[in-house]
C-alpha positions as CSV (number, residue, x, y, z in Angstrom):
1,M,15.7,-36.6,-30.0
2,G,13.0,-39.4,-30.0
3,F,12.7,-42.1,-32.6
4,N,9.7,-42.0,-34.9
5,I,7.8,-45.3,-34.9
6,S,8.2,-45.5,-38.7
7,S,12.0,-45.4,-38.4
8,R,12.2,-48.3,-36.0
9,R,13.2,-51.8,-37.2
10,R,10.9,-54.7,-36.9
11,F,12.2,-57.4,-34.6
12,A,11.5,-60.0,-37.3
13,D,13.9,-58.1,-39.6
14,L,16.9,-58.2,-37.2
15,T,19.8,-60.4,-37.9
16,E,21.1,-62.9,-35.3
17,Q,24.0,-60.5,-34.6
18,E,21.6,-57.6,-34.0
19,V,19.4,-59.7,-31.8
20,L,22.4,-60.6,-29.7
21,A,23.5,-57.0,-29.6
22,L,20.0,-56.0,-28.5
23,A,20.1,-58.5,-25.7
24,I,23.5,-57.2,-24.5
25,S,22.3,-53.6,-24.4
26,S,19.0,-54.7,-22.6
27,E,20.9,-56.6,-20.0
28,E,23.1,-53.5,-19.4
29,D,20.0,-51.3,-19.0
30,D,18.4,-53.7,-16.6
31,A,21.6,-53.8,-14.4
32,R,21.6,-50.0,-14.3
33,I,17.9,-50.0,-13.3
34,Y,18.5,-52.5,-10.5
35,R,21.4,-50.4,-9.2
36,T,19.2,-47.3,-9.2
37,F,16.6,-49.3,-7.2
38,A,19.3,-50.4,-4.7
39,Q,20.6,-46.8,-4.3
40,G,17.2,-45.5,-3.6
41,L,16.4,-48.2,-1.0
42,R,19.7,-48.5,0.7
43,A,19.1,-46.0,3.5
44,E,15.8,-47.3,4.7
45,Y,15.6,-50.9,3.3
46,P,19.2,-52.2,3.3
47,A,18.2,-55.9,2.9
48,S,16.1,-55.1,-0.2
49,A,18.9,-53.0,-1.5
50,A,21.2,-56.0,-1.2
51,V,18.8,-58.0,-3.3
52,F,18.9,-55.5,-6.1
53,D,22.7,-55.3,-5.9
54,E,22.8,-59.0,-6.4
55,M,20.4,-58.9,-9.3
56,A,22.4,-56.2,-11.0
57,A,25.5,-58.4,-10.6
58,E,23.6,-61.3,-12.2
59,E,22.6,-59.1,-15.1
60,D,26.3,-58.1,-15.5
61,G,27.3,-61.8,-15.6
62,H,24.7,-62.6,-18.2
63,R,25.7,-59.6,-20.3
64,Q,29.3,-60.8,-20.2
65,R,28.4,-64.2,-21.4
66,L,26.3,-62.7,-24.2
67,I,29.3,-60.6,-25.2
68,D,31.6,-63.6,-25.2
69,L,29.1,-65.4,-27.4
70,H,29.0,-62.4,-29.8
71,V,32.8,-62.3,-29.9
72,S,33.0,-66.0,-30.8
73,R,30.3,-65.8,-33.5
74,F,30.5,-62.3,-35.0
75,G,33.7,-60.7,-33.7
76,G,34.4,-57.9,-31.2
77,V,32.5,-55.0,-32.9
78,I,28.9,-55.0,-31.3
79,P,26.3,-53.1,-33.3
80,L,24.7,-50.2,-31.5
81,I,21.0,-51.2,-31.1
82,R,18.7,-50.5,-28.2
83,R,15.1,-51.2,-27.2
84,E,13.9,-47.8,-28.6
85,H,15.3,-48.8,-32.0
86,V,13.0,-51.8,-32.3
87,A,9.2,-51.6,-32.9
88,G,7.3,-53.7,-30.4
89,F,10.2,-54.5,-28.1
90,Y,9.3,-54.6,-24.4
91,A,9.8,-51.2,-22.8
92,R,11.1,-50.1,-19.4
93,R,9.8,-47.3,-17.3
94,P,12.1,-44.2,-17.4
95,V,14.1,-43.9,-14.2
96,W,12.3,-40.8,-13.1
97,L,9.0,-42.8,-13.0
98,T,10.5,-45.6,-10.9
99,E,12.7,-43.8,-8.4
100,N,9.8,-42.7,-6.3
101,L,7.9,-46.0,-6.2
102,G,7.2,-47.6,-2.8
103,L,9.0,-50.7,-1.7
104,E,6.4,-53.3,-2.8
105,R,5.9,-51.5,-6.1
106,I,9.7,-51.7,-6.8
107,R,9.7,-55.4,-6.0
108,D,6.7,-55.9,-8.4
109,E,8.5,-53.8,-11.0
110,A,11.5,-56.0,-10.9
111,R,9.5,-59.2,-11.2
112,A,7.6,-57.6,-14.2
113,M,10.9,-56.7,-15.8
114,E,12.2,-60.2,-15.8
115,H,8.9,-61.7,-16.7
116,S,8.3,-59.4,-19.7
117,A,11.8,-60.1,-21.1
118,A,11.4,-63.8,-20.8
119,E,8.0,-63.8,-22.5
120,F,9.2,-61.6,-25.3
121,Y,12.1,-63.8,-26.2
122,A,9.9,-67.0,-25.9
123,R,7.3,-65.5,-28.3
124,A,10.0,-64.3,-30.7
125,A,11.6,-67.8,-30.7
126,A,8.2,-69.4,-31.5
127,R,7.8,-67.1,-34.5
128,T,11.1,-67.7,-36.3
129,S,11.8,-70.6,-38.7
130,D,15.6,-70.2,-38.7
131,A,17.0,-72.9,-36.4
132,A,20.0,-70.9,-35.3
133,T,17.9,-67.8,-34.5
134,R,15.3,-70.0,-32.7
135,K,18.0,-71.5,-30.5
136,L,19.5,-68.1,-29.7
137,L,16.1,-66.7,-28.7
138,G,15.2,-69.8,-26.7
139,D,18.5,-69.4,-24.8
140,L,17.7,-65.8,-24.1
141,A,14.3,-66.7,-22.8
142,A,15.7,-69.4,-20.5
143,A,18.3,-66.9,-19.2
144,E,15.5,-64.4,-18.3
145,V,13.5,-67.1,-16.6
146,G,16.7,-67.9,-14.7
147,H,17.0,-64.3,-13.6
148,E,13.4,-64.3,-12.3
149,Q,13.9,-67.5,-10.4
150,H,17.2,-66.3,-9.0
151,A,15.6,-63.0,-7.8
152,E,13.0,-65.0,-5.9
153,G,15.8,-67.1,-4.4
154,L,17.6,-63.9,-3.4
155,E,14.5,-62.5,-1.7
156,A,14.1,-65.8,0.3
157,D,17.8,-65.8,1.3
158,L,18.3,-62.1,2.1
159,L,14.7,-61.1,3.2
160,G,13.8,-63.5,5.9
161,P,10.3,-63.2,7.4
162,E,11.4,-60.8,10.2
163,V,13.5,-58.6,7.9
164,R,10.7,-58.4,5.3
165,D,8.1,-57.6,8.0
166,G,10.3,-54.9,9.4
167,E,10.8,-53.3,6.0
168,D,7.1,-53.6,5.2
169,K,6.3,-51.8,8.5
170,V,8.8,-49.0,7.6
171,A,7.2,-48.7,4.2
172,R,3.7,-48.6,5.7
173,R,4.8,-45.9,8.2
174,Q,6.3,-43.8,5.4
175,F,3.1,-44.1,3.3
176,I,1.0,-43.0,6.3
177,L,3.3,-40.0,7.1
178,T,3.6,-38.9,3.5
179,W,0.1,-39.5,2.1
180,V,-2.5,-40.6,4.7
181,Q,-1.8,-38.0,7.5
182,P,-1.8,-34.9,5.2
183,G,-4.7,-36.3,3.2
184,L,-6.7,-37.0,6.3
185,A,-6.0,-33.6,7.7
186,G,-7.1,-32.1,4.4
187,L,-10.3,-34.1,4.2
188,M,-11.2,-33.2,7.7
189,D,-10.6,-29.5,7.1
190,G,-12.4,-29.5,3.8
191,S,-15.4,-31.5,5.0
192,V,-15.9,-29.7,8.3
193,S,-14.7,-26.1,7.7
194,T,-16.8,-25.6,4.6
195,L,-20.0,-26.8,6.3
196,A,-20.8,-23.5,7.9
197,P,-20.3,-21.2,4.8
198,I,-22.1,-23.5,2.4
199,F,-25.2,-24.2,4.6
200,A,-25.3,-20.7,5.9
201,T,-25.4,-19.5,2.3
202,A,-27.9,-22.2,1.4
203,F,-30.4,-21.3,4.1
204,A,-29.9,-17.5,3.8
205,T,-30.5,-17.3,0.0
206,Q,-32.2,-20.6,-0.8
207,N,-30.5,-20.1,-4.2
208,T,-28.7,-23.3,-5.3
209,W,-26.4,-21.7,-7.9
210,T,-25.2,-19.0,-5.4
211,T,-24.6,-21.8,-2.8
212,F,-22.7,-23.8,-5.3
213,L,-20.4,-20.9,-6.2
214,V,-19.7,-20.2,-2.5
215,G,-19.0,-23.8,-1.9
216,L,-16.7,-24.0,-4.9
217,A,-14.8,-20.9,-3.9
218,A,-14.5,-22.1,-0.3
219,S,-13.3,-25.6,-1.3
220,V,-10.8,-24.5,-3.9
221,G,-9.5,-21.7,-1.7
222,A,-9.1,-24.1,1.3
223,G,-7.4,-26.7,-0.9
224,I,-4.8,-24.2,-2.2
225,S,-4.2,-22.9,1.3
226,M,-3.9,-26.3,3.0
227,G,-1.6,-27.6,0.2
228,F,0.8,-24.7,0.4
229,T,0.8,-24.7,4.2
230,E,1.6,-28.4,4.3
231,A,4.3,-28.2,1.7
232,A,6.0,-25.1,3.2
233,H,6.0,-25.8,6.9
234,D,8.1,-29.1,6.8
235,D,10.7,-30.1,4.2
236,G,10.5,-33.7,5.5
237,V,14.3,-34.0,6.0
238,L,14.4,-34.0,9.8
239,S,10.8,-35.3,10.5
240,G,11.1,-38.1,7.9
241,R,7.6,-37.3,6.7
242,G,8.7,-37.5,3.0
243,S,8.4,-35.2,0.0
244,P,6.8,-31.8,0.8
245,F,5.3,-31.8,-2.7
246,K,3.6,-35.2,-2.2
247,R,2.3,-34.1,1.2
248,G,1.1,-30.8,-0.1
249,L,-0.6,-32.5,-3.0
250,A,-2.4,-35.0,-0.8
251,S,-3.5,-32.3,1.6
252,G,-4.6,-29.8,-1.0
253,V,-6.5,-32.3,-3.2
254,M,-8.3,-34.0,-0.2
255,T,-9.2,-30.6,1.3
256,A,-10.8,-29.5,-2.0
257,L,-12.6,-32.8,-2.4
258,G,-13.9,-32.6,1.1
259,G,-15.6,-29.3,0.5
260,L,-16.8,-30.1,-3.1
261,G,-18.6,-33.2,-1.9
262,H,-21.4,-31.2,-0.3
263,A,-21.2,-28.3,-2.7
264,L,-21.8,-30.2,-5.9
265,P,-25.4,-31.3,-5.0
266,Y,-26.3,-27.6,-5.3
267,L,-26.0,-27.9,-9.0
268,I,-29.5,-29.4,-8.7
269,P,-32.0,-26.5,-9.1
270,D,-34.5,-27.6,-6.5
271,F,-33.3,-26.3,-3.1
272,W,-34.6,-29.0,-0.8
273,T,-33.6,-31.8,-3.1
274,A,-30.0,-30.4,-3.3
275,T,-29.9,-29.8,0.5
276,S,-31.1,-33.3,1.3
277,I,-28.5,-34.9,-0.9
278,A,-25.8,-32.5,0.5
279,M,-26.7,-33.7,4.0
280,V,-26.3,-37.3,3.0
281,V,-22.9,-36.5,1.4
282,V,-21.8,-34.9,4.7
283,F,-22.8,-38.0,6.6
284,V,-20.8,-40.2,4.3
285,E,-17.8,-37.8,4.4
286,L,-17.7,-37.8,8.2
287,W,-18.0,-41.6,8.5
288,A,-15.2,-42.0,5.8
289,I,-13.0,-39.8,8.0
290,A,-13.7,-42.0,11.0
291,W,-13.0,-45.1,9.0
292,I,-9.6,-43.8,7.8
293,Q,-8.7,-42.8,11.3
294,N,-9.5,-46.3,12.5
295,K,-7.7,-48.1,9.7
296,F,-4.5,-46.1,9.3
297,M,-4.2,-44.1,12.6
298,E,-5.4,-47.0,14.8
299,T,-8.0,-44.7,16.5
300,P,-10.8,-46.7,18.0
301,F,-13.7,-46.4,15.6
302,L,-16.3,-45.3,18.0
303,R,-14.1,-42.6,19.4
304,A,-13.1,-41.4,16.0
305,A,-16.8,-41.4,14.9
306,L,-17.9,-39.5,18.0
307,Q,-15.2,-36.8,17.5
308,V,-15.9,-36.3,13.8
309,V,-19.7,-36.5,13.9
310,V,-20.1,-34.3,16.9
311,G,-17.6,-31.7,15.5
312,G,-19.3,-31.8,12.1
313,A,-22.7,-31.5,13.6
314,L,-21.8,-28.4,15.6
315,V,-20.3,-26.7,12.5
316,F,-23.4,-27.7,10.4
317,A,-25.7,-26.4,13.1
318,A,-23.8,-23.1,13.3
319,G,-24.2,-22.7,9.5
320,V,-27.9,-23.5,9.5
321,L,-28.6,-21.1,12.4
322,I,-26.6,-18.3,11.0
323,G,-28.1,-18.7,7.5
324,G,-31.6,-19.3,8.8
325,G,-31.5,-16.4,11.2
């Protein structure tokens, strides 16, 4: 059951004991998040996993020191208070939103976690007039800054240039296999395969609304077909291509967008205006495909452009001839 905002305590209303208890539970949560990061990275990025293992151990150490401080000042019974109990306290992403992040995004997430905690404690310390509370919050801010600096040191020690470059190459390869390849295949299929039915309908009827409906149906149908085909034919376990859901999503969405690009101009009532704009859109789509092939698939640009433009021109010509005949 979630907490209603109105039922949350204001940070300014917490006692020193409650602030200390909140810091303890927060350190515990962050250690758990770092271990989750490490577990998800261990198979493909062992060096980065080691960094997060060390960071989790650091959080455990700080949590223990905070517990020792609580015991010495307030006794052994620690109040149950967590981030969600306090209005305005810095939040963490749920685990299910972080477990599928890429390597660099996870590194950035960890830096943001430490930075947000340090800034929060520093701002809270600046707002309080109680000397003991101010000192406590200042100590907590310094501890979080220490976490951030230590994390940077760990990366420098455990992720040398060669190791980091190697992990970054693996991450880039996984991104290409999971998102770029299926998306590119979908964009090519959607852009090229829908040319013939859309322009055949356009020149056969010279009715922009009918052409748009045919283009919409062809694009959405092709997107659904490509998405399910990509997701169903490879579960990614043996091939290493990643989640079938992600690949199916990339392929399906890009297929639909590739067809819709030159179908949408036919919402314009004037036939020749709509057709002229659709031709320009087709040109842009084909050159975008060539650019993606060159950037991510390392295909020479001229060769990629020649393949895509010639293939697209042949399909376009077929559509115009069939429709015009």
